[in-house]
Each structure stands twice: as C-alpha cells, then as structure tokens.
TORVO-516313 format. One record per residue: x, y, z of N, C-alpha, C in turn; residue in one letter. Coordinates in steps of 0.2 Angstrom, whole numbers, padded with zeros to 4 digits, always signed. Layout:
N
XYZXYZXYZa;...
This chain:
273
+0132-0172-0333+0127-0176-0328+0128-0174-0321m;+0135-0175-0319+0137-0173-0312+0136-0166-0311g;+0137-0162-0316+0136-0154-0315+0129-0153-0313f;+0124-0156-0317+0117-0155-0315+0115-0158-0308l;+0118-0164-0306+0116-0166-0300+0119-0161-0294r;+0125-0159-0295+0128-0154-0290+0123-0148-0290t;+0121-0145-0296+0117-0139-0296+0111-0140-0292l;+0107-0146-0294+0101-0148-0291+0101-0149-0283f;+0107-0152-0281+0108-0153-0274+0109-0146-0270t;+0112-0142-0273+0114-0135-0270+0108-0131-0269a;+0102-0133-0273+0096-0129-0273+0092-0132-0267c;+0093-0138-0265+0089-0141-0260+0090-0139-0253e;+0085-0138-0249+0087-0137-0242+0089-0143-0238e;+0094-0142-0234+0096-0147-0230+0091-0148-0224t;+0091-0154-0221+0086-0155-0216+0086-0150-0210e;+0092-0148-0208+0093-0143-0203+0090-0136-0206e;+0091-0134-0212+0089-0128-0215+0081-0128-0215e;+0078-0134-0217+0071-0135-0217+0068-0134-0210k;+0071-0137-0205+0069-0137-0198+0069-0130-0196k;+0074-0126-0197+0075-0119-0195+0069-0115-0199e;+0068-0116-0205+0063-0113-0209+0056-0114-0206h;+0055-0120-0204+0048-0122-0201+0047-0119-0195d;+0052-0119-0190+0052-0116-0184+0051-0108-0184e;+0054-0105-0189+0053-0098-0190+0046-0097-0192k;+0043-0101-0197+0036-0100-0199+0031-0101-0193s;+0033-0106-0189+0028-0107-0183+0029-0101-0178q;+0035-0099-0177+0036-0093-0172+0032-0087-0175f;+0033-0086-0181+0029-0080-0184+0022-0080-0183d;+0019-0086-0185+0012-0087-0184+0010-0086-0177i;+0013-0089-0172+0011-0088-0165+0012-0081-0163f;+0017-0078-0165+0019-0071-0162+0013-0066-0165k;+0012-0067-0171+0007-0062-0174+0000-0064-0173y;-0002-0070-0172-0008-0072-0169-0009-0069-0162d;-0004-0069-0158-0004-0066-0152-0006-0059-0152g;-0002-0055-0156-0003-0048-0157-0010-0047-0159i;-0013-0050-0164-0019-0049-0166-0024-0051-0161q;-0023-0056-0157-0028-0058-0152-0028-0053-0146a;-0022-0050-0145-0022-0044-0140-0026-0038-0142l;-0025-0037-0149-0029-0031-0151-0036-0032-0151r;-0039-0038-0151-0046-0040-0151-0048-0041-0144m;-0044-0040-0139-0046-0041-0132-0046-0048-0130g;-0043-0053-0134-0043-0060-0132-0036-0061-0128q;-0036-0059-0122-0030-0059-0118-0027-0066-0117v;-0032-0071-0114-0029-0078-0113-0026-0081-0119d;-0030-0080-0125-0027-0083-0131-0021-0080-0133y;-0020-0073-0132-0014-0070-0134-0008-0072-0129a;-0009-0073-0123-0004-0076-0119-0002-0083-0121i;-0007-0087-0123-0005-0094-0125-0001-0094-0131a;-0002-0089-0136+0001-0088-0142+0008-0086-0141c;+0009-0081-0137+0016-0079-0135+0020-0084-0132f;+0017-0088-0127+0021-0093-0124+0023-0098-0129e;+0019-0100-0134+0021-0105-0139+0027-0102-0143h;+0026-0096-0145+0031-0092-0149+0038-0092-0145a;+0038-0091-0139+0044-0091-0135+0047-0097-0133l;+0043-0103-0134+0045-0110-0133+0049-0111-0139d;+0048-0108-0145+0052-0109-0151+0058-0106-0151i;+0058-0099-0149+0064-0095-0148+0063-0089-0144k;+0069-0087-0141+0069-0081-0137+0069-0075-0142d;+0064-0070-0140+0063-0064-0144+0061-0059-0140d;+0065-0053-0140+0064-0048-0135+0057-0045-0136t;+0055-0043-0142+0049-0040-0143+0043-0045-0141e;+0043-0051-0142+0038-0056-0140+0038-0056-0133t;+0044-0056-0130+0044-0056-0122+0041-0050-0119q;+0042-0044-0123+0038-0038-0121+0031-0038-0121q;+0028-0041-0127+0021-0042-0127+0019-0047-0122f;+0022-0052-0121+0020-0057-0116+0020-0054-0109y;+0025-0051-0107+0025-0048-0100+0020-0043-0099a;+0019-0039-0104+0014-0033-0104+0007-0036-0104g;+0006-0042-0107-0001-0045-0107-0003-0048-0100t;+0002-0051-0097+0001-0054-0091+0000-0048-0086l;+0003-0043-0086+0002-0037-0082-0005-0034-0083m;-0007-0034-0089-0014-0032-0091-0019-0036-0088q;-0018-0043-0088-0022-0047-0085-0023-0047-0078k;-0018-0044-0074-0018-0043-0067-0014-0049-0064g;-0010-0053-0068-0006-0058-0065+0001-0055-0063d;+0001-0053-0057+0007-0049-0055+0013-0054-0054l;+0012-0060-0052+0017-0065-0051+0020-0067-0058e;+0016-0068-0062+0018-0070-0069+0021-0065-0073g;+0018-0059-0072+0021-0053-0075+0028-0051-0072a;+0029-0052-0066+0036-0051-0063+0041-0056-0066a;+0039-0062-0066+0044-0067-0069+0045-0065-0076e;+0040-0063-0080+0041-0062-0087+0045-0056-0088a;+0044-0051-0084+0048-0044-0085+0055-0046-0082f;+0056-0050-0077+0063-0052-0075+0067-0055-0081e;+0063-0060-0084+0066-0063-0090+0068-0058-0096e;+0063-0053-0097+0065-0048-0102+0071-0044-0099l;+0071-0042-0093+0077-0038-0091+0083-0042-0092n;+0083-0049-0091+0089-0053-0092+0091-0053-0100r;+0086-0053-0104+0087-0053-0111+0090-0046-0113m;+0088-0041-0110+0090-0034-0111+0097-0032-0108e;+0100-0037-0104+0106-0036-0100+0105-0030-0095d;+0099-0029-0092+0097-0024-0087+0098-0017-0090g;+0098-0016-0097+0100-0009-0100+0094-0005-0101s;+0088-0008-0100+0082-0004-0102+0078-0002-0095n;+0079+0005-0094+0076+0008-0088+0069+0007-0087v;+0065+0007-0093+0058+0006-0093+0056-0001-0090e;+0060-0006-0092+0058-0012-0089+0060-0012-0082t;+0065-0009-0080+0067-0009-0073+0062-0005-0069l;+0059+0000-0071+0054+0004-0068+0047+0000-0068l;+0046-0004-0073+0040-0008-0073+0040-0013-0068t;+0046-0016-0067+0047-0021-0062+0047-0018-0055l;+0049-0012-0054+0049-0008-0048+0041-0007-0046a;+0037-0005-0051+0030-0004-0050+0027-0011-0048n;+0028-0016-0051+0025-0023-0049+0027-0025-0042i;+0034-0024-0041+0036-0026-0034+0033-0022-0029y;+0031-0016-0030+0028-0011-0025+0021-0014-0024f;+0017-0016-0029+0011-0019-0028+0011-0025-0024q;+0016-0029-0025+0017-0035-0021+0020-0034-0014q;+0021-0028-0013+0025-0026-0006+0031-0030-0006e;+0035-0031-0011+0041-0034-0011+0046-0028-0011n;+0047-0025-0006+0051-0018-0006+0058-0019-0007y;+0061-0025-0005+0068-0026-0007+0070-0027-0014g;+0065-0030-0018+0066-0031-0025+0065-0024-0028k;+0060-0021-0026+0058-0014-0028+0064-0009-0028m;+0067-0009-0022+0073-0004-0021+0078-0006-0026e;+0079-0013-0027+0085-0015-0031+0084-0013-0038e;+0077-0013-0041+0076-0011-0047+0077-0003-0048m;+0075+0001-0043+0075+0008-0043+0083+0010-0043c;+0087+0006-0039+0094+0008-0039+0097+0006-0046d;+0095+0001-0049+0098-0001-0055+0096+0004-0061a;+0090+0007-0060+0088+0012-0065+0092+0018-0064a;+0093+0020-0058+0097+0026-0056+0104+0025-0058i;+0107+0019-0058+0114+0018-0060+0114+0018-0068a;+0109+0017-0071+0109+0018-0078+0108+0025-0081r;+0104+0029-0077+0102+0035-0079+0101+0040-0073d;+0106+0043-0070+0105+0047-0064+0100+0053-0064g;+0099+0055-0071+0094+0061-0072+0087+0059-0071a;+0085+0053-0071+0078+0051-0070+0075+0053-0064l;+0069+0055-0064+0065+0057-0058+0061+0051-0055a;+0059+0046-0060+0054+0041-0058+0057+0036-0053a;+0063+0034-0053+0066+0030-0048+0065+0032-0041p;+0066+0039-0040+0066+0042-0034+0059+0043-0031y;+0054+0044-0036+0047+0044-0034+0045+0037-0032y;+0047+0032-0035+0045+0025-0033+0048+0024-0026y;+0054+0026-0025+0057+0025-0019+0053+0028-0013k;+0051+0034-0015+0047+0038-0010+0041+0035-0008a;+0037+0032-0013+0031+0028-0012+0033+0022-0008c;+0038+0019-0009+0040+0013-0005+0041+0015+0003m;+0045+0020+0003+0047+0023+0010+0041+0025+0014q;+0036+0028+0010+0030+0031+0013+0026+0025+0016n;+0026+0019+0012+0022+0013+0014+0025+0010+0020a;+0032+0011+0021+0035+0008+0026+0036+0013+0032q;+0032+0019+0032+0032+0024+0037+0039+0027+0038n;+0043+0026+0033+0050+0030+0034+0049+0037+0031d;+0046+0041+0034+0043+0047+0031+0049+0052+0030l;+0054+0053+0034+0059+0058+0032+0063+0056+0026l;+0064+0049+0025+0067+0047+0019+0063+0048+0013n;+0056+0047+0014+0051+0047+0009+0051+0055+0006a;+0051+0059+0011+0051+0066+0009+0058+0068+0005v;+0063+0065+0007+0070+0067+0004+0070+0064-0003a;+0067+0058-0004+0067+0055-0011+0062+0058-0015s;+0056+0060-0013+0052+0063-0018+0054+0070-0019v;+0058+0074-0015+0060+0080-0016+0066+0080-0022t;+0070+0074-0021+0075+0073-0027+0071+0072-0033i;+0066+0068-0033+0062+0067-0040+0060+0074-0042a;+0057+0078-0038+0055+0085-0040+0060+0089-0043i;+0066+0089-0040+0072+0093-0042+0074+0091-0049s;+0073+0084-0051+0075+0082-0057+0069+0083-0063k;+0063+0084-0060+0058+0085-0065+0053+0090-0062r;+0053+0096-0063+0049+0101-0060+0042+0101-0061e;+0040+0097-0067+0032+0097-0068+0030+0090-0066d;+0033+0087-0061+0031+0080-0059+0025+0081-0054f;+0019+0081-0057+0013+0083-0053+0012+0077-0047n;+0013+0071-0049+0011+0066-0045+0016+0066-0039n;+0022+0068-0040+0027+0069-0035+0025+0074-0030a;+0023+0080-0032+0020+0085-0028+0015+0083-0024y;+0010+0079-0027+0004+0076-0023+0007+0072-0018l;+0011+0067-0019+0014+0062-0014+0018+0066-0009l;+0022+0071-0010+0025+0075-0005+0020+0078+0000r;+0015+0081-0003+0009+0084+0001+0006+0079+0006a;+0005+0073+0003+0002+0068+0007+0007+0066+0013k;+0013+0065+0011+0018+0063+0017+0019+0069+0022i;+0019+0075+0019+0020+0081+0024+0013+0081+0029l;+0008+0079+0026+0002+0079+0030+0002+0074+0036c;+0005+0068+0034+0006+0063+0039+0011+0065+0044r;+0015+0070+0042+0020+0072+0047+0018+0078+0051m;+0011+0080+0050+0008+0086+0053+0011+0092+0051q;+0014+0092+0045+0017+0099+0042+0013+0101+0037q;+0007+0104+0039+0001+0105+0035+0003+0112+0031f;+0006+0116+0034+0008+0123+0030+0012+0121+0024a;+0017+0117+0025+0022+0115+0020+0018+0111+0014e;+0013+0106+0017+0009+0102+0012+0005+0107+0008a;+0002+0112+0011-0002+0117+0007+0002+0120+0001e;+0008+0121+0002+0012+0124-0004+0012+0120-0010k;+0013+0113-0009+0013+0109-0014+0006+0108-0017d;+0001+0108-0013-0006+0108-0016-0008+0114-0020i;-0006+0120-0017-0007+0126-0021-0004+0126-0027d;+0002+0124-0028+0006+0123-0034+0002+0119-0039r;-0001+0114-0037-0005+0109-0041-0011+0113-0043l;-0014+0116-0039-0020+0120-0041-0019+0125-0046l;-0013+0128-0046-0011+0133-0051-0009+0130-0057d;-0009+0123-0058-0007+0120-0064-0013+0118-0068t;-0012+0120-0075-0018+0118-0079-0021+0111-0078d;-0027+0110-0078-0030+0104-0077-0031+0101-0070g;-0026+0103-0066-0026+0100-0059-0031+0103-0055q;-0034+0109-0056-0039+0113-0052-0045+0109-0052e;-0046+0105-0057-0053+0101-0057-0052+0094-0055s;-0046+0092-0052-0045+0086-0049-0048+0086-0042d;-0053+0082-0041-0057+0082-0034-0052+0080-0028d;-0048+0075-0030-0043+0073-0024-0039+0079-0022e;-0036+0083-0026-0032+0088-0025-0036+0094-0021i;-0042+0095-0024-0046+0100-0020-0048+0098-0013v;-0049+0091-0013-0051+0089-0006-0045+0090-0001m;-0039+0088-0003-0034+0089+0001-0033+0097+0003m;-0034+0101-0002-0034+0108+0000-0039+0110+0005k;-0045+0107+0005-0050+0109+0010-0049+0106+0016a;-0046+0100+0017-0044+0097+0023-0038+0101+0027e;-0034+0103+0022-0028+0106+0025-0030+0113+0028i;-0035+0117+0024-0038+0123+0027-0041+0122+0033c;-0045+0117+0034-0049+0115+0040-0044+0114+0046e;-0039+0110+0045-0034+0109+0050-0030+0115+0052v;-0029+0120+0047-0026+0126+0049-0030+0131+0052l;-0037+0130+0052-0041+0134+0055-0044+0139+0050g;-0043+0138+0044-0046+0143+0039-0053+0140+0037k;-0058+0141+0041-0064+0137+0040-0068+0140+0034k;-0068+0146+0032-0071+0149+0026-0068+0146+0020e;-0061+0146+0020-0058+0143+0014-0060+0135+0014d;-0060+0132+0019-0062+0125+0019-0069+0124+0016a;-0073+0128+0019-0080+0127+0016-0080+0128+0008k;-0077+0133+0006-0077+0135-0001-0074+0128-0005t;-0069+0126-0002-0066+0120-0006-0070+0114-0005f;-0073+0112+0000-0077+0107+0001-0083+0107-0004y;-0086+0113-0005-0091+0114-0010-0089+0113-0017r;-0082+0115-0018-0079+0114-0025-0079+0106-0026k;-0077+0103-0021-0076+0095-0022-0083+0092-0023v;-0088+0094-0020-0095+0092-0021-0097+0094-0028i;-0095+0100-0030-0097+0102-0037-0093+0097-0042e;-0087+0096-0041-0083+0092-0046-0085+0084-0046l;-0087+0082-0040-0089+0075-0039-0094+0074-0034n;-0101+0074-0036-0106+0074-0032-0107+0068-0027p;-0102+0063-0029-0102+0057-0025-0096+0057-0020y;-0093+0062-0019-0088+0063-0014-0091+0064-0007a;-0092+0058-0004-0096+0058+0002-0092+0061+0008t;-0086+0060+0008-0082+0063+0014-0083+0071+0014r;-0083+0074+0008-0084+0081+0008-0091+0083+0011a;-0096+0080+0009-0102+0081+0013-0102+0081+0020y;-0099+0076+0023-0098+0075+0030-0094+0080+0033l;-0088+0082+0030-0084+0087+0034-0087+0094+0033q;-0090+0095+0027-0093+0102+0027-0099+0102+0031l;-0103+0097+0032-0108+0097+0037-0106+0098+0044g;-0101+0095+0046-0098+0096+0052-0096+0103+0054n;-0093+0106+0049-0091+0113+0050-0097+0117+0051i;-0102+0116+0047-0108+0120+0047-0112+0119+0054l;-0112+0113+0056-0115+0111+0062-0111+0115+0068h;-0105+0115+0068-0101+0118+0073-0102+0125+0073e;-0104+0128+0068-0105+0135+0067-0112+0137+0069e;-0116+0132+0071-0123+0133+0073-0128+0133+0067g;-0126+0131+0061-0130+0131+0055-0132+0124+0054n;-0136+0122+0059-0138+0114+0059-0143+0113+0053s;-0147+0118+0052-0152+0117+0046-0149+0115+0040k;-0144+0120+0038-0140+0119+0032-0136+0112+0032e;-0133+0111+0038-0129+0105+0039-0133+0098+0037a;-0139+0098+0040-0144+0093+0039-0146+0092+0032a;-0147+0098+0029-0149+0097+0022-0144+0095+0017a;-0138+0097+0019-0132+0094+0015-0131+0087+0016l;-0132+0084+0022-0131+0077+0024-0136+0073+0020m;-0142+0076+0020-0148+0073+0017-0146+0072+0009e;-0144+0077+0006-0142+0077-0001-0137+0072-0002e;-0132+0071+0002-0127+0066+0002-0129+0059+0002g;-0134+0058+0007-0137+0052+0007-0141+0050+0001l;-0144+0055-0002-0148+0053-0008-0144+0051-0014k;-0138+0054-0014-0133+0053-0020-0129+0046-0019l;-0127+0045-0013-0123+0039-0011-0125+0037-0004a;-0130+0034-0004-0133+0031+0003-0128+0026+0006p;-0125+0021+0003-0121+0016+0006-0115+0019+0008e;-0112+0024+0004-0105+0027+0006-0106+0031+0012e;-0111+0035+0012-0112+0040+0018-0114+0036+0024m;-0117+0030+0024-0119+0026+0030-0112+0023+0032q;-0108+0021+0027-0101+0018+0030-0097+0023+0033n;-0097+0029+0031-0093+0035+0034-0096+0037+0041i;-0103+0038+0041-0106+0040+0047-0107+0034+0052t;-0107+0028+0050-0108+0022+0054-0115+0021+0056g;-0119+0024+0052-0126+0023+0054-0129+0018+0049e;
C-alpha cells in the first residue's frame, strides 16, 4: 500500500511544477497568437500579445518580434526601448540589433546614442561597412562634411558594391562643391545594373552636368528623368530653364505646360506661382 501511494505521488505534479506548466502554456499562447496576428496585419493586437508573453518570461525571439512590430508601427520611442532591451538580452553581441538601434537613433536625431551603437558594432566586427555608412549619414546631417566623406569612403572600401554609399558620397561631395568628384560616383552607379533606371541618380547626373557647364548632357539626362518619372517636377523646371536660356522659349513653355498638366500642385510649389 505504501509503495502504491509513493508511486502515485511521484506521478503527480507539485504546485510549483503546475504553475510553471501553466505559465509556459500561457506564454506559448500569447507568443504564437502575436505571430499569427502580425501575419494578418493586426499590429496593435500583436503588440499586446507580445507584451503579455514577455510579462510571463523573457524570451529573445519574442523580444525580437515585439521590437520589430513597434518599429513597423512607427513607434520609434517604443522601438528604441524594446531594441535596447533586446540588446541587453543578447549581451550586445548581435550587430544587426546594434545597427537597427543606430538607424532608429538617427531618425530621432539622437546622434550620441547612434554613434555609440555604430562604435559597438565596429568593435564586434571591424569588417562591416554599414556602421561607417551610418556614421557618414550622421556626420552629413551635422554638417561635418569632411568626416562624412572619410566615413563613407571607409564603408566603400569594405564593400565595393555598396550603392547607397556611393550615392551618399556623391551627395556630400556636391554639398562641398566638388562636382567632378561627385560625378565619378554617379557614373559608377549609372554603369551598375538596375541603377541606370533610378530617377534620383539620373537627376543628380543631370544637375552635376548643368553645374559643370555640360548643357547638352544635362538636357539629355533631364529628359531621361522625365521619361523615367513623368512627375519629376524639378526636371521639367530645370530643363525648361536651360531651353529658355538658349532662346528656345517655345519649347520651354511647352515643357512647363506639360509638367503643369501632370503635377500642377508640385510645379506651382516649385515655381512659386
């Protein structure tokens, strides 16, 4: 009889084990309900589910979902706190988390924290190009143009196919009035598959050509911009100005009229009319 009682008791859960089992079940329910809600586009409900799950226990994967969902919602302050907590849980070892935080802090114009995240990522992996690119973005925003060029050049040296870095360097060089150097980066991008149809890059090429006095090339590229994006109002205006300066007022007027038909509000905002 005593043997049977001992055997039966051993098979029963203790109160502590039952509590742990219940908490695990509740955690799993909230976590996977949150994931399912996220897949269905129910962002607020997903956030609530992840919060309930994390109240039960710390879990790195759930924290990743939670932080990412807050960012998706556009709650930068909440996302920053959530990613900081994720970074703590990961002991600062995940460079992707560090770079996500750098991006968030850049959007918040919290440049001190942004630089801290970039430096932490570099300390983890000095071969990465992204932290130097983010630093260049920050320095450009702070009008620290010489250091911005230096940082983005380091990024390019670490990743030769970093198209966004070439574009950023061209923009910074234009701000420094170094248009010939900027044109080299733009030409490289235009020679890269897929980039030749990017109207922002083609627009920069047109503007640089115009500044450098290459008016025929400028006209060609402004027309290319309009072909790629009929709503690129500034291309109409700047091409129209060149044509007017050349004495071709009739074509300039026709071009401006075309632009007004396609994007009247934008054209009026640019011309001030």
